[in-house]
C-alpha positions as CSV (number, residue, x, y, z in Angstrom):
1,X,-5.9,24.7,-6.5
2,X,-9.1,24.9,-8.5
3,X,-11.4,21.9,-8.3
4,X,-13.8,21.1,-11.1
5,X,-16.4,18.3,-11.5
6,X,-17.1,17.8,-15.2
7,X,-15.8,19.8,-18.1
8,X,-18.6,22.4,-17.8
9,X,-17.0,23.5,-14.6
10,X,-13.8,24.5,-16.4
11,X,-13.8,28.4,-16.3
12,X,-14.7,30.2,-19.5
13,X,-11.6,31.5,-21.1
14,X,-9.3,28.9,-19.6
15,X,-6.0,29.1,-21.5
16,X,-3.4,26.6,-22.4
17,X,-2.3,24.1,-19.8
18,X,-0.2,21.1,-19.0
19,X,-2.4,18.0,-18.4
20,X,-1.9,14.7,-16.8
21,X,-4.6,12.1,-17.1
22,X,-5.4,8.9,-15.2
23,X,-7.4,7.3,-12.4
24,X,-4.7,8.3,-9.9
25,X,-6.1,6.0,-7.2
26,X,-3.6,6.0,-4.4
27,X,-1.5,8.9,-5.7
28,X,1.4,6.4,-5.3
29,X,5.1,7.2,-6.2
30,X,4.4,6.6,-9.9
31,X,1.6,9.0,-9.9
32,X,3.8,11.5,-8.1
33,X,6.3,11.2,-10.9
34,X,3.6,12.1,-13.4
35,X,2.5,15.1,-11.3
36,X,6.0,16.3,-10.8
37,X,6.7,16.2,-14.5
38,X,3.4,18.0,-15.3
39,X,4.2,20.7,-12.7
40,X,7.8,21.0,-14.0
41,X,6.6,21.4,-17.6
42,X,4.0,23.9,-16.6
43,X,6.6,26.0,-14.7
44,X,8.9,25.9,-17.7
45,X,6.1,27.2,-20.0
46,X,4.4,29.5,-17.5
47,X,1.2,27.3,-17.7
48,X,-1.0,25.8,-15.1
49,X,-0.9,22.1,-14.5
50,X,-4.2,20.2,-14.5
51,X,-4.8,16.7,-13.2
52,X,-7.7,14.8,-14.8
53,X,-9.2,11.8,-13.0
54,X,-12.4,9.8,-13.2
55,X,-15.3,8.9,-10.9
56,X,-16.5,6.2,-10.5
57,X,-13.5,4.0,-11.4
58,X,-13.9,3.1,-15.1
59,X,-13.9,-0.7,-14.3
60,X,-17.2,-0.4,-12.4
61,X,-19.0,0.8,-15.5
62,X,-17.2,-1.4,-18.0
63,X,-17.5,-4.5,-15.8
64,X,-20.2,-3.9,-13.2
65,X,-19.3,-5.4,-9.9
66,X,-15.6,-5.3,-10.6
67,X,-14.8,-2.0,-8.8
68,X,-11.3,-2.5,-7.4
69,X,-10.6,-1.6,-3.8
70,X,-10.2,2.2,-3.5
71,X,-6.9,3.4,-2.1
72,X,-7.9,7.0,-1.8
73,X,-11.1,9.0,-1.7
74,X,-11.5,11.7,-4.3
75,X,-11.1,14.4,-1.6
76,X,-7.8,12.8,-0.5
77,X,-6.6,12.5,-4.1
78,X,-7.3,16.2,-4.5
79,X,-5.5,17.1,-1.3
80,X,-2.4,15.2,-2.3
81,X,-2.5,16.7,-5.8
82,X,-2.6,20.2,-4.3
83,X,0.3,19.3,-1.9
84,X,2.3,18.2,-5.0
85,X,1.8,21.6,-6.7
86,X,-1.1,21.0,-9.2
87,X,-3.1,24.1,-10.1
88,X,-6.4,22.4,-11.0
89,X,-8.1,19.0,-10.2
90,X,-10.7,17.9,-12.8
91,X,-13.0,15.0,-12.1
92,X,-14.7,13.5,-15.2
93,X,-17.8,11.5,-14.4
94,X,-17.2,8.2,-16.0
95,X,-20.6,7.8,-17.8
96,X,-21.7,5.3,-20.5
97,X,-21.3,8.2,-23.0
98,X,-17.7,8.8,-22.0
99,X,-17.0,5.0,-22.1
100,X,-18.2,4.9,-25.7
101,X,-16.1,7.9,-26.8
102,X,-13.5,7.0,-29.4
103,X,-9.9,7.9,-28.6
104,X,-9.6,10.7,-31.1
105,X,-12.9,12.3,-29.9
106,X,-11.7,12.1,-26.3
107,X,-8.4,13.7,-27.1
108,X,-10.1,16.5,-29.1
109,X,-13.0,17.2,-26.8
110,X,-11.3,16.9,-23.4
111,X,-7.6,17.8,-24.0
112,X,-8.0,20.3,-26.9
113,X,-11.4,22.0,-26.8
114,X,-11.8,22.2,-23.0
115,X,-8.4,22.1,-21.4
116,X,-6.3,23.5,-24.3
117,X,-3.4,21.2,-23.6
118,X,0.1,22.2,-24.6
119,X,1.6,19.1,-23.1
120,X,0.0,15.8,-21.9
121,X,1.9,13.7,-19.4
122,X,0.8,10.0,-18.9
123,X,2.3,6.7,-17.8
124,X,3.6,4.3,-20.5
125,X,0.7,2.0,-19.8
126,X,-2.0,4.7,-20.2
127,X,-5.1,3.6,-22.1
128,X,-8.0,5.7,-23.2
129,X,-11.1,5.8,-25.3
130,X,-13.7,3.2,-26.2
131,X,-12.6,-0.4,-25.3
132,X,-9.3,1.3,-24.1
133,X,-8.2,1.3,-27.7
134,X,-6.0,4.3,-27.3
135,X,-2.4,4.1,-26.0
136,X,0.6,6.4,-25.7
137,X,1.6,5.9,-29.4
138,X,-1.9,6.9,-30.6
139,X,-2.0,9.8,-28.1
140,X,1.3,11.0,-29.6
141,X,-0.1,10.8,-33.1
142,X,-3.2,12.7,-32.0
143,X,-1.0,15.3,-30.3
144,X,0.9,15.9,-33.6
145,X,-2.5,16.4,-35.3
146,X,-4.1,18.6,-32.6
147,X,-1.0,20.5,-31.4
148,X,0.1,19.2,-28.1
149,X,3.2,17.3,-27.0
150,X,3.0,13.9,-25.2
151,X,5.3,12.5,-22.6
152,X,4.9,8.9,-21.6
153,X,6.8,8.0,-18.4
154,X,8.1,4.6,-17.3
155,X,6.8,4.4,-13.7
156,X,9.5,2.1,-12.3
157,X,11.4,2.5,-9.1
158,X,15.1,2.1,-8.5
159,X,14.5,-1.5,-7.3
160,X,12.8,-2.4,-10.5
161,X,9.3,-2.5,-9.1
162,X,6.7,-0.8,-11.3
163,X,4.5,1.5,-9.3
164,X,0.9,0.7,-9.9
165,X,-2.4,0.8,-7.9
166,X,-2.8,-2.9,-8.6
167,X,0.5,-3.6,-6.8
168,X,-0.4,-1.4,-3.8
169,X,-3.8,-3.1,-3.5
170,X,-2.1,-6.5,-3.5
171,X,0.2,-5.4,-0.7
172,X,-2.7,-4.1,1.4
173,X,-4.8,-7.2,0.7
174,X,-1.9,-9.4,2.0
175,X,-1.5,-7.2,5.1
176,X,1.9,-6.0,3.9
177,X,1.3,-2.4,4.8
178,X,5.0,-1.6,5.0
179,X,5.4,-2.6,1.3
180,X,2.3,-0.6,0.5
181,X,3.8,2.5,2.2
182,X,7.1,2.1,0.3
183,X,5.1,2.3,-3.0
184,X,2.8,5.0,-1.8
185,X,5.5,7.2,-0.3
186,X,3.4,7.4,2.9
187,X,1.3,5.0,5.0
188,X,-2.0,3.7,3.6
189,X,-4.9,5.7,5.0
190,X,-8.4,4.6,5.6
191,X,-11.0,7.5,6.0
192,X,-14.4,7.3,7.4
193,X,-16.9,8.3,10.1
194,X,-16.8,6.9,13.7
195,X,-20.0,5.0,14.3
196,X,-21.4,3.0,17.2
197,X,-20.2,-0.6,17.4
198,X,-20.9,-3.5,19.8
199,X,-18.9,-1.6,22.6
200,X,-17.0,-4.7,23.4
201,X,-13.7,-2.8,23.4
202,X,-14.9,-0.5,26.2
203,X,-16.1,-3.5,28.2
204,X,-12.6,-5.1,27.8
205,X,-10.9,-1.8,28.9
206,X,-9.9,-0.8,25.4
207,X,-12.5,1.6,24.0
208,X,-12.2,1.7,20.2
209,X,-13.4,4.0,17.5
210,X,-15.3,1.9,15.0
211,X,-14.5,3.6,11.6
212,X,-17.1,3.2,8.9
213,X,-15.5,3.7,5.5
214,X,-17.0,4.1,2.0
215,X,-17.9,1.1,-0.1
216,X,-14.9,-0.5,-1.9
217,X,-12.4,1.0,0.6
218,X,-9.1,-1.0,0.6
219,X,-8.8,-2.6,4.0
220,X,-5.8,-4.7,4.9
221,X,-5.9,-8.4,5.6
222,X,-7.5,-9.4,8.9
223,X,-5.1,-8.7,11.8
224,X,-3.8,-6.2,14.3
225,X,-1.8,-3.2,13.2
226,X,-0.1,-0.1,14.6
227,X,-0.6,3.3,13.2
228,X,-1.9,6.8,13.8
229,X,-5.4,8.2,14.2
230,X,-6.0,11.5,12.4
231,X,-8.7,13.9,13.6
232,X,-8.5,17.5,12.8
233,X,-4.8,18.4,12.9
234,X,-3.9,15.7,15.4
235,X,-2.1,12.5,14.6
236,X,-2.5,10.1,17.6
237,X,-0.8,6.7,18.1
238,X,-3.3,3.9,17.8
239,X,-3.6,0.2,17.8
240,X,-5.8,-1.1,15.0
241,X,-7.9,-4.2,14.6
242,X,-9.2,-5.2,11.2
243,X,-11.4,-8.2,10.9
244,X,-14.6,-9.9,12.1
245,X,-13.9,-10.4,15.8
246,X,-13.9,-14.2,15.7
247,X,-13.7,-14.6,19.5
248,X,-17.2,-13.1,19.6
249,X,-18.4,-14.9,16.4
250,X,-18.4,-11.7,14.3
251,X,-19.2,-11.8,10.6
252,X,-18.8,-8.2,9.3
253,X,-15.3,-6.9,8.6
254,X,-14.6,-3.8,10.5
255,X,-11.8,-1.4,11.4
256,X,-11.5,-0.5,15.0
257,X,-8.9,1.9,16.4
258,X,-7.8,2.1,20.0
259,X,-6.3,5.5,20.5
260,X,-3.5,5.4,23.1
261,X,-3.7,7.7,26.1
262,X,-6.8,9.6,24.9
263,X,-10.3,9.4,26.5
264,X,-12.5,11.2,24.0
265,X,-15.9,10.6,22.4
266,X,-15.1,10.4,18.6
267,X,-18.6,9.4,17.6
268,X,-19.9,11.1,14.5
269,X,-16.5,12.6,13.6
270,X,-14.8,12.3,10.2
271,X,-11.4,10.7,10.9
272,X,-8.6,8.9,9.1
273,X,-6.4,6.0,10.1
274,X,-2.8,5.7,8.8
275,X,-1.8,2.0,9.0
276,X,2.0,1.8,9.4
277,X,2.9,-1.7,10.9
278,X,1.4,-5.1,11.0
279,X,1.6,-6.7,14.4
280,X,0.0,-10.1,14.0
281,X,-2.8,-11.9,12.3
282,X,-6.3,-12.2,13.7
283,X,-6.7,-15.0,16.3
284,X,-9.5,-16.7,18.2
285,X,-9.1,-16.9,21.9
286,X,-10.7,-19.5,24.2
287,X,-11.4,-17.0,27.0
288,X,-11.6,-13.2,27.4
289,X,-8.7,-13.0,29.8
290,X,-6.3,-14.4,27.2
291,X,-7.6,-11.8,24.7
292,X,-7.2,-9.0,27.1
293,X,-3.6,-10.1,27.8
294,X,-2.8,-10.1,24.1
295,X,-4.4,-6.7,23.7
296,X,-2.1,-5.3,26.3
297,X,0.9,-6.7,24.4
298,X,-0.4,-5.2,21.2
299,X,-0.7,-1.8,22.8
300,X,2.8,-2.0,24.2
301,X,4.2,-2.9,20.8
302,X,2.2,0.0,19.2
303,X,3.7,2.4,21.7
304,X,7.2,1.2,20.8
305,X,6.6,1.6,17.1
306,X,4.6,4.8,16.8
307,X,4.2,6.2,20.3
């Protein structure tokens, strides 16, 4: 899969293509429907399928400080797009100039002049252009004018739930990682670098990897979870603590992973944590022995669920 940042990176002589456009944060099951349709239409016409996304999230520029929690890094988004069969992944820097672009100008410059779209696949709630003035109806009119077909898909599951990044964020924020996984089609993943922490876990007999993630990363509600720790090509069962360590008067929210049955130094490594099950909420213990006893129970439950 080709990866481009900015329209200037599109190869000279790029021919016609099938394009799907959106933020695609999470690459949830609704996004997967869009990608599948774009890949299908591309295969039918013998054309490459291109996914167009934005960085940063448009909300951050339109309403500074309102950046929603990020469900996936751009790199992860691209990896998932490639797994789903996309031929190209194009990141448009969301600049003030792009935010001011009127819908017709956006469609003509991005979809026609640079990507030569034959078909454009979007969700029914797709909005584009200055003040989000463009919708699927307008895009369809522009397609008739500029020579591309438009498909607007209803991204609703069999249970009536509309797949959206907002819904997934709400599930994660509530700690309902199982519902988030159902909408994502896979467990929610937090990526980051292992950094030095307070080393309390090692002192308690449970050495943890303190995972430092990018700003705005979606972390679940404070509590203890089970999941898997991804490093290289390994997926290792892990007990996960998310929160501020109230027993030790912590203030900063962190994600710490205790990897079962592995004694390795992960410091400095890029890792990912797939969060599959919520075990309990975060609690404050009156003494360390009570905390250690609960940690043993958490590890045993993790072993049952993912070991």
